[in-house]
C-alpha positions in Angstrom: 13.2 79.3 -99.3 15.1 81.0 -97.1 12.7 81.6 -94.9 12.1 78.2 -94.7 15.6 76.8 -93.9 15.7 79.4 -91.4 12.5 77.8 -89.8 13.8 74.6 -90.2 16.8 75.4 -88.4 15.6 77.2 -85.8 13.3 74.2 -85.0 15.8 72.1 -84.8 17.9 74.3 -82.6 15.2 73.9 -80.6 14.5 70.3 -80.1 18.4 69.8 -79.8 18.2 72.6 -76.8 14.8 70.4 -75.5 16.8 67.2 -75.6 20.0 68.6 -74.0 18.2 70.1 -71.5 15.9 67.1 -70.5 19.0 64.7 -70.6 21.1 66.9 -68.4 18.3 67.1 -65.5 17.3 63.4 -65.6 20.9 62.2 -66.1 21.8 64.3 -63.0 18.8 62.7 -61.0 20.0 59.3 -61.7 23.2 59.6 -61.0 22.4 61.6 -57.5 20.2 58.7 -56.5 22.8 56.1 -58.1 25.8 58.1 -55.9 23.6 57.7 -52.9 22.8 53.9 -53.6 26.6 53.1 -54.2 27.9 54.9 -51.1 25.8 53.0 -48.9 27.8 49.8 -50.6 30.8 51.4 -50.0 30.6 51.9 -46.4 28.8 49.1 -45.7 31.8 47.2 -47.5 34.2 49.3 -45.4 32.6 48.6 -42.0 32.8 45.1 -42.5 36.8 45.0 -43.9 37.2 46.8 -40.6 35.8 44.1 -38.6 38.0 41.7 -39.6 39.8 42.5 -36.5 37.1 41.5 -34.2 37.2 37.8 -35.4 39.2 35.3 -32.8 40.8 33.8 -35.8 42.3 35.3 -39.5 39.5 36.4 -41.3 39.8 33.8 -44.4 38.5 30.7 -42.3 35.4 32.0 -43.4 35.6 31.6 -47.1 34.5 28.5 -47.0 31.2 29.6 -46.0 30.9 32.7 -47.4 31.1 30.9 -51.0 28.1 29.0 -49.6 26.1 31.4 -48.6 27.2 33.3 -51.5 25.9 30.9 -54.0 22.7 30.3 -52.2 21.4 33.3 -52.0 22.6 34.5 -55.6 20.5 31.2 -57.3 17.6 31.7 -54.6 17.0 35.3 -55.6 19.0 37.0 -58.5 20.4 34.8 -60.4 21.9 37.3 -62.9 24.1 38.6 -59.5 26.4 35.7 -60.4 30.1 36.4 -60.8 31.4 39.9 -61.6 28.4 41.2 -62.9 29.1 43.5 -65.7 29.0 41.0 -68.9 25.1 40.9 -67.0 24.9 44.2 -67.6 25.9 44.7 -71.0 23.9 41.9 -71.8 20.4 43.7 -70.5 21.3 46.2 -72.0 21.5 44.8 -75.7 19.0 42.0 -75.4 16.4 43.8 -73.1 16.6 47.3 -73.7 18.1 47.8 -70.5 15.0 46.0 -68.2 16.8 44.8 -65.3 15.6 42.3 -62.0 15.4 44.6 -58.8 16.3 42.2 -57.1 19.9 42.3 -58.1 20.7 45.6 -56.0 20.0 44.2 -52.2 21.3 40.6 -53.7 24.3 42.1 -55.5 25.2 44.0 -52.5 24.9 41.8 -49.5 27.0 38.4 -51.4 29.7 41.3 -52.7 30.3 42.1 -49.4 30.2 38.5 -48.2 32.7 37.4 -50.2 35.4 40.6 -49.9 34.6 40.6 -46.1 35.8 36.8 -46.0 38.9 37.5 -48.6 37.3 36.2 -51.8 39.6 38.1 -54.2 37.1 40.4 -56.2 36.4 43.9 -57.1 33.9 46.8 -56.3 33.3 48.5 -59.3 31.6 45.4 -61.0 28.8 45.4 -58.6 28.9 49.3 -58.2 27.8 49.2 -62.0 25.3 46.4 -61.7 23.6 48.4 -58.7 23.4 51.7 -60.4 22.1 50.1 -63.8 19.4 48.0 -61.7 18.6 51.1 -60.1 18.4 53.0 -62.9 16.4 50.1 -64.5 14.2 50.0 -61.5 13.2 53.8 -61.9 12.5 53.8 -66.0 10.4 51.0 -65.1 8.7 52.9 -62.2 8.0 56.3 -64.2 7.4 53.8 -67.1 9.9 55.5 -69.9 9.7 54.1 -73.4 12.5 50.6 -74.3 15.0 53.5 -75.8 15.1 55.9 -72.8 15.4 53.1 -70.5 18.3 51.7 -72.2 19.5 55.0 -71.9 18.9 55.7 -68.2 20.6 52.1 -67.5 23.8 53.0 -69.5 23.8 56.2 -67.3 23.5 54.2 -64.5 26.7 52.0 -65.3 28.7 55.4 -65.9 27.5 56.3 -62.6 28.4 53.1 -60.7 31.8 52.9 -62.2 32.2 56.9 -61.4 31.3 56.3 -58.0 33.3 53.5 -57.1 36.4 54.4 -59.5 36.7 57.8 -58.2 37.6 59.2 -61.8 34.5 60.4 -62.6 35.1 60.6 -66.5 36.7 58.0 -67.0 34.4 56.0 -65.5 31.6 57.4 -67.4 33.4 57.1 -70.4 34.3 53.6 -69.4 30.5 52.8 -68.6 29.1 53.6 -72.7 32.7 52.4 -74.2 32.7 48.4 -72.6 29.3 47.7 -74.5 30.9 47.7 -78.4 34.0 47.5 -79.3 35.1 49.8 -81.5 32.5 52.3 -81.3 31.6 54.5 -79.1 27.0 55.6 -78.6 27.6 58.9 -79.5 23.8 59.8 -78.4 24.6 58.4 -74.8 27.9 60.1 -74.3 26.4 63.6 -72.9 23.5 61.6 -70.1 26.7 59.3 -68.8 28.8 62.1 -68.2 26.5 64.4 -66.5 25.2 61.3 -64.7 28.7 59.9 -63.7 29.9 63.3 -62.4 26.4 63.6 -60.5 27.3 60.4 -58.7 30.5 61.3 -58.1 29.9 64.5 -56.3 27.2 62.6 -54.0 29.5 59.9 -53.1 32.0 63.0 -52.2 29.5 64.9 -50.0 28.5 61.4 -48.3 32.0 60.7 -47.4 33.7 58.6 -49.5 37.2 59.3 -50.6 39.6 58.7 -52.9 43.1 57.7 -53.5 45.0 60.0 -56.5 48.6 58.5 -57.2 51.9 60.9 -56.7 54.8 58.8 -58.8 56.8 61.4 -58.8 57.8 61.6 -62.6 58.4 64.5 -64.4 59.0 64.9 -68.3 60.4 67.0 -70.8 58.8 65.7 -73.4 61.8 65.3 -75.1 62.5 62.2 -77.6 64.3 59.9 -75.5 64.3 56.6 -78.0 65.6 54.7 -74.7 62.1 55.2 -72.6 60.2 55.0 -75.9 61.4 51.3 -76.8 60.8 50.4 -72.9 57.3 51.5 -73.0 56.3 49.4 -76.5 57.7 46.5 -75.1 55.7 47.6 -71.9 52.9 47.4 -74.4 53.1 44.4 -75.6 54.1 42.6 -71.9 50.6 43.9 -71.1 48.9 42.9 -73.6 50.0 39.4 -73.1 49.4 39.9 -69.3 45.8 40.6 -70.3 45.5 37.8 -72.8 46.4 35.8 -69.4 43.9 37.3 -67.0 41.3 36.3 -69.6 42.4 33.0 -70.5 42.9 31.9 -66.6 39.2 33.4 -65.9 37.9 31.5 -68.8 39.5 28.4 -68.3 39.0 28.3 -64.5 35.1 28.7 -65.1 35.0 25.7 -67.5 36.8 23.4 -65.4 35.0 24.5 -62.5 31.8 24.2 -64.0 32.4 20.8 -65.1 32.9 19.2 -61.9 29.4 17.4 -61.5 28.9 17.9 -57.6 26.2 19.5 -55.4 26.7 23.7 -56.3 26.7 24.3 -52.4 29.3 21.6 -51.8 31.4 22.8 -54.9 31.2 26.2 -53.1 32.3 24.9 -49.8 35.4 22.8 -50.9 36.4 25.8 -53.6 36.7 27.9 -50.1 38.6 25.3 -48.3 41.0 25.0 -51.4 41.6 28.9 -51.3 42.6 29.0 -47.5 44.9 26.0 -48.2 46.4 27.8 -51.4 46.6 30.9 -49.0 48.4 29.4 -46.6 51.0 28.1 -48.5 51.1 31.6 -50.6 50.2 34.2 -47.8 47.0 36.5 -47.9 48.7 39.0 -49.9 46.3 38.3 -52.5 42.7 37.5 -50.7 40.5 40.6 -50.6 40.6 44.0 -52.8 44.6 44.0 -52.4 44.7 48.0 -52.4 47.7 48.4 -50.1 49.8 46.4 -52.9 48.6 48.3 -55.7 49.2 51.7 -53.7 53.2 50.0 -52.9 53.5 49.4 -56.7 53.0 52.9 -57.4 54.9 54.2 -54.6 58.0 56.5 -55.7 60.0 55.0 -52.4 62.1 52.0 -53.6 61.5 50.3 -50.2 57.9 49.7 -50.8 57.9 49.1 -54.3 61.1 46.8 -53.9 59.3 44.2 -51.9 56.0 43.1 -54.0 57.4 39.9 -55.7 57.7 39.2 -59.3 54.9 36.5 -59.5 51.9 38.7 -57.5 50.5 39.1 -60.8 50.1 35.5 -61.6 49.1 34.6 -58.4 46.3 37.4 -58.4 45.2 36.4 -61.7 44.7 32.5 -59.8 43.0 33.5 -56.6 40.7 36.0 -58.4 39.8 33.1 -61.2 39.5 30.4 -58.4 37.1 32.8 -56.2 34.8 33.9 -59.3 35.1 30.1 -60.8 33.7 28.5 -57.0 30.8 31.4 -56.7 32.3 34.2 -55.4 30.7 37.6 -56.4 31.9 40.9 -57.2 33.8 42.8 -59.4 36.6 41.8 -61.7 38.6 44.9 -62.3 40.0 45.7 -59.3 41.8 42.4 -59.5 43.1 43.7 -63.0 44.5 46.9 -61.6 46.3 45.3 -58.7 47.6 42.9 -61.7 48.1 45.6 -63.7 50.6 47.5 -61.1 52.1 44.4 -59.7 52.9 43.4 -63.2 54.1 46.7 -64.4 56.4 47.1 -61.2 58.1 43.6 -62.6 58.5 45.0 -65.9 60.4 47.9 -64.6 62.6 46.0 -63.2 63.4 44.0 -65.8 64.1 46.8 -68.0 65.8 48.5 -65.1 63.4 51.4 -65.9 61.3 54.0 -63.2 59.4 51.2 -61.4 56.2 53.5 -60.4 55.6 54.6 -63.9 55.7 51.0 -65.4 53.4 50.2 -62.2 51.3 53.3 -63.9 51.4 52.1 -67.3 50.3 48.4 -66.2 47.6 49.6 -64.5 46.1 51.5 -67.1 47.3 49.4 -70.0 45.9 45.5 -68.5 42.7 47.4 -68.0 42.4 48.6 -71.5 43.6 44.8 -72.6 41.2 43.3 -71.0 38.0 45.1 -71.2 38.9 46.7 -74.4 38.8 50.4 -73.3 41.2 52.2 -74.2 39.9 55.5 -74.3 38.8 55.5 -71.2 42.2 53.7 -70.0 43.9 56.9 -71.5 41.4 59.4 -69.5 42.1 57.2 -66.1 45.6 57.7 -66.8 45.4 61.7 -66.9 43.1 61.4 -64.1 44.6 59.3 -61.9 48.2 60.0 -62.5 48.7 63.0 -64.4 49.5 64.6 -67.8 53.3 63.4 -67.4 52.6 60.0 -67.2 49.0 60.6 -69.9 51.4 60.8 -73.4 53.5 57.3 -72.4 50.1 55.8 -71.0 48.6 56.0 -75.0 51.5 54.5 -76.6 51.4 51.9 -73.9 47.4 51.6 -73.7 46.8 51.1 -77.3 49.4 48.3 -77.9 48.0 46.3 -75.0 44.8 46.8 -76.8 45.7 45.6 -79.9 48.1 42.7 -78.6 44.8 41.2 -76.6 43.1 40.5 -80.0 39.7 39.9 -80.4 39.1 38.8 -76.4 37.2 40.2 -73.3 36.9 39.4 -69.7 33.1 40.5 -70.5 31.9 38.0 -73.1 28.6 39.8 -73.8 30.2 42.8 -75.5 29.5 43.2 -79.3 32.3 43.3 -81.7 32.1 46.3 -84.3 35.8 46.3 -85.3 38.5 43.8 -86.2 42.0 44.8 -84.8 43.9 44.4 -88.0 43.2 43.5 -91.2 45.6 40.4 -91.7 42.3 38.6 -89.4 39.2 37.9 -90.5 36.1 38.0 -87.5 32.4 38.2 -87.7 31.3 41.7 -86.8 28.1 42.1 -84.4 28.1 39.4 -82.9 29.3 39.1 -79.2 33.0 38.6 -77.8 32.2 34.9 -77.0 31.0 33.9 -80.4 33.4 35.4 -82.1 36.7 33.6 -83.5 39.5 35.5 -85.3 40.8 33.7 -88.6 44.3 34.5 -90.4 43.1 35.6 -94.2 45.0 33.8 -97.0 46.6 37.5 -97.8 48.1 38.0 -95.3 50.3 34.6 -95.2 50.9 35.6 -98.9 52.5 38.8 -98.4 55.0 37.5 -95.5 55.9 34.6 -98.1 56.5 36.8 -100.6 59.0 39.3 -97.8 60.5 36.4 -96.9 61.2 35.2 -100.3 63.1 38.8 -101.3 65.2 38.7 -98.4 66.2 35.2 -99.1 66.7 36.3 -102.9 69.1 39.4 -101.6 71.3 37.4 -99.4 72.0 34.7 -101.6 72.5 37.5 -104.3 75.3 39.2 -102.0 76.6 35.8 -101.4 76.7 35.0 -104.6 78.7 38.3 -105.4 81.1 38.0 -102.5 82.1 34.2 -104.2 82.8 35.3 -107.4 85.2 38.1 -105.6 86.9 35.7 -104.0 
């Protein structure tokens, strides 16, 4: 009996060793290839951004034509490259075992570069993840992987794409896994995803991709500062509302623009004209990636962050919703970073707090609220801002995540948890098909609490009247 148990134990350990070795080697190679492909995308994007100065007029005047070109090539060659892309990757993982069209890679790359060059308010991380996932799917198909292994490899591609664009290899890798299912982590994917993320990140560094990390000059002794804790709790609620505003604005803009029944290319052109007119009215700070504004929001120098208007996060959300709604191609995470940092800047001013700290909290909290990825957001807080911020960020992040409710910028996410026992939701469905309803018990409990409070107030008043 003991010999049988020993034999079973050794067999299990041998199999696990072989499996670990397989996935470390495979995900390392996959990550390295994706790191090289995404580096090409980032280098081309950087080149074309710097080429704007060659134009004899303001670059954003090209936006109407850029949107026409973008919607044409996407519709003609790769319809799944439409929009910010990440939700299409999630959908491919859940519905097609990770099978993706190879045409997504060149089409998404070209369409995103055109959109950002012309000033479209989109990001680069969604395309990075989609390009990474499509590359991994192509490799898996070429080598005839099983459906199960192809799905794993594609998830590695998502993580590698995010890691190589974010510059935060661990947060990027976890983010690629966490966004698939709200409330559940696929633990069997963690090792290959993390390895692929680090591999892609280091290869991108080898190709000369540079990343920005922030020193917000905040130092904490971790003593109980109840005023700061209260401000951070209020901040978490505020950032949750901001995240909900982003989700709602993107959804409403998509619905309203889709309802306009004209030729899709004419619609894109007129949409570009409208964004140009809006730019002439409010300024060009809300176009493109907006990275300079993000850096200024997080700057420890008041001369930088004090110049950011309080409404910057609102206008950036509007510009992003219009760009994507009218056919622009690109990610949504960089605009979310912009909105998070600038809304944190505004909230810090409201509560008379240390503005760079609240900008950092907004940066990661709005990310968690909009994407339902709190663990990745917490890790990102450590990688970008350091341990001094991380403890406070965790509190703000989880509150923002809960405040958003059962909504997300990624409608293809599956829901595996409900965020409150007072809500009734259908688990196991895509978020886009999930509606939360209030439970009867919740209102009964609230009614009991208020009735007891009222009776206590009445008894106290009666006693006071009797004494008089």
